[in-house]
C-alpha positions, -999 to 999 in steps of 0.1 A, spaced: -721 97 122 -697 94 157 -706 106 189 -700 144 197 -674 149 221 -686 163 253 -667 195 266 -669 217 297 -654 250 296 -654 263 334 -646 303 333 -665 332 312 -637 357 308 -621 372 277 -599 342 269 -630 322 267 -643 344 247 -617 350 223 -603 315 222 -620 285 241 -654 289 226 -648 301 189 -621 272 188 -646 246 201 -672 260 181 -655 256 147 -655 218 155 -691 204 146 -680 173 162 -681 189 199 -711 194 224 -701 227 248 -713 227 284 -703 262 298 -696 267 340 -695 298 356 -710 320 385 -721 348 364 -754 340 348 -754 371 327 -724 364 313 -732 328 309 -767 341 290 -746 367 271 -719 338 255 -750 315 251 -765 338 226 -732 341 207 -721 308 208 -734 270 204 -735 261 237 -758 228 250 -762 241 286 -751 264 309 -743 255 345 -736 277 378 -704 256 389 -683 230 375 -695 208 400 -729 206 391 -720 201 354 -698 171 365 -728 154 389 -752 164 356 -733 143 331 -705 124 317 -674 143 295 -650 138 276 -626 165 287 -626 200 303 -612 234 297 -600 253 327 -599 290 324 -611 305 354 -591 332 373 -555 317 387 -564 308 421 -593 287 411 -570 266 387 -562 238 416 -596 234 426 -614 228 392 -581 207 380 -583 183 412 -621 178 404 -614 171 367 -587 145 376 -607 130 405 -634 120 374 -602 110 352 -610 142 328 -585 153 301 -575 190 307 -564 218 285 -555 242 311 -550 280 308 -517 292 318 -505 297 343 -507 262 358 -518 277 390 -515 308 414 -483 296 433 -461 267 426 -470 244 453 -502 240 439 -487 235 403 -468 208 418 -500 194 433 -517 192 398 -490 177 380 -487 149 409 -523 142 408 -526 138 373 -497 119 371 -508 96 394 -542 93 379 -527 91 345 -548 122 338 -533 140 306 -531 179 311 -519 203 286 -513 241 290 -525 266 264 -496 278 252 -499 289 217 -470 309 209 -446 282 190 -476 278 166 -473 311 154 -464 305 116 -433 331 122 -420 307 149 -429 277 130 -404 291 101 -377 297 126 -386 263 143 -378 249 107 -349 268 99 -334 255 130 -341 217 124 -325 222 86 -294 234 107 -293 271 92 -279 285 124 -254 260 139 -252 259 175 -278 283 189 -257 309 213 -286 330 224 -321 337 223 -338 370 232 -376 371 236 -396 401 242 -435 410 249 -437 446 259 -466 471 261 -468 505 267 -501 502 284 -519 466 288 -524 461 324 -556 435 323 -581 444 352 -566 468 375 -577 461 410 -592 428 399 -575 391 406 -554 399 380 -531 426 402 -536 410 436 -506 385 441 -526 364 465 -551 358 436 -526 361 404 -496 345 417 -481 375 401 -481 402 374 -466 402 339 -442 378 347 -471 352 357 -491 363 327 -468 369 299 -438 351 312 -452 317 304 -461 324 268 -427 338 263 -400 314 281 -419 287 267 -414 299 233 -379 307 239 -370 271 252 -392 258 227 -369 274 201 -339 263 221 -353 224 221 -342 224 256 -365 231 285 -335 221 310 -328 256 321 -314 275 350 -320 309 361 -290 332 361 -306 364 372 -342 383 375 -354 416 382 -390 430 387 -405 466 387 -440 477 395 -435 516 379 -470 521 365 -493 499 381 -497 513 414 -505 548 400 -532 536 381 -514 541 352 -508 520 320 -541 502 319 -552 480 289 -587 468 276 -584 433 285 -607 433 315 -625 459 334 -608 480 359 -617 495 392 -620 531 400 -581 539 407 -592 559 434 -606 532 453 -585 520 479 -598 485 475 -580 485 441 -550 465 448 -520 465 427 -490 445 448 -475 429 415 -452 438 389 -455 454 356 -421 445 342 -399 417 343 -365 407 328 -347 374 333 -317 356 322 -312 320 316 -288 293 306 -301 260 289 -282 227 295 -270 228 264 -254 262 269 -278 286 249 -280 317 267 -318 331 271 -329 368 282 -368 371 284 -385 408 290 -419 413 294 -439 446 306 -477 449 309 -467 487 310 -436 506 310 -422 538 296 -414 528 258 -432 515 228 -452 483 221 -428 457 211 -427 421 203 -391 405 197 -377 373 187 -340 375 182 -318 340 175 -278 342 169 -259 310 162 -225 304 153 -239 300 114 -266 322 110 -295 340 127 -330 356 126 -350 384 140 -389 386 143 -393 424 148 -426 442 154 -415 474 153 -402 479 117 -427 503 100 -430 490 68 -402 468 67 -402 431 68 -410 416 101 -391 382 99 -352 383 84 -331 355 83 -291 361 86 -270 360 66 -298 354 41 -328 376 35 -363 387 47 -389 355 47 -423 366 36 -441 365 70 -470 386 80 -470 400 114 -484 377 137 -477 385 173 -509 406 182 -538 383 170 -531 349 187 -566 337 171 -551 311 146 -523 296 171 -552 291 199 -574 272 179 -549 249 167 -540 242 205 -576 232 207 -578 213 174 -550 196 184 -560 187 219 -596 177 205 -576 153 182 -558 139 212 -591 130 229 -605 113 198 -575 91 197 -574 86 231 -540 97 238 -531 100 274 -496 116 270 -479 141 294 -484 175 282 -478 194 312 -439 188 317 -428 218 297 -457 239 314 -440 228 348 -406 236 339 -415 272 328 -435 270 361 -407 265 383 -381 292 365 -411 317 374 -413 307 410 -375 308 416 -376 342 398 -401 354 421 -382 339 450 -350 354 437 -367 388 436 -385 386 470 -348 380 485 -332 408 467 -357 432 480 -351 418 516 
């Protein structure tokens, strides 16, 4: 029997509980080691998942054993600290988005990983949704011809995560919904365009509901909205326009909270055809190809369990075959766009 892969997971938040631990636990050839500062949370997760051992820090785990890889799913401001440790030990990394809480730290992660030959992959599962794979296959079959425009949106009426926590403090998170949903939707749009060489045309961010303690979601616990320390200095809605090197125009809109209905949208228009995925069609089809017809496709915008697990499965396969290919270049292209968008918006505010 082949020796099990030893994988350390740093972080004990909701994404670890919903994505990483179930994905790893589905593979009997993996031994899971969980690292986190919250002892109660470590105990809780250990009671529900087949975790070999827990550690109070990633450093303690690294000093205790030889690992085959690590998943970094700590808060954004800790990504660099944990990634640098992993890179110094030559450990392949599956990194939660965004790459880091600021572009300087993201660039340093990419530079150090490149110099050390350590593969870093970013957890961006949107292209692995069944509906998006159908669209990508249609693009490969040239059903749409020259792609003129792509419009993507992830809009939530009330989904602000962790009000007053690190999620809503710019110095810790790097930003609000653009740092949170933005990597997902920009990566998806550029993946469909087949071109990550994109320039930012315009960017606009708003913060209308969050500062009032409105539009709160259920992803994480919230601080008391009347607590003066419950800081919210990030955006809750953003709108970007891009153009790829091949001339495809991209619109990306994301919102944690806004005065509107929940909506997930992907609209692609080419000179020969187009397609549209919409979450707000009621009992109607969610995916339609033009000028053809609706395609059998279940709504897959809310539950990402399958794509999350597929990301982990593919990452584990890369470890088993010793693949050292860079998986961060696309994620860095997205990170650079987001950083530029924040810079533009900050300059406009001045």
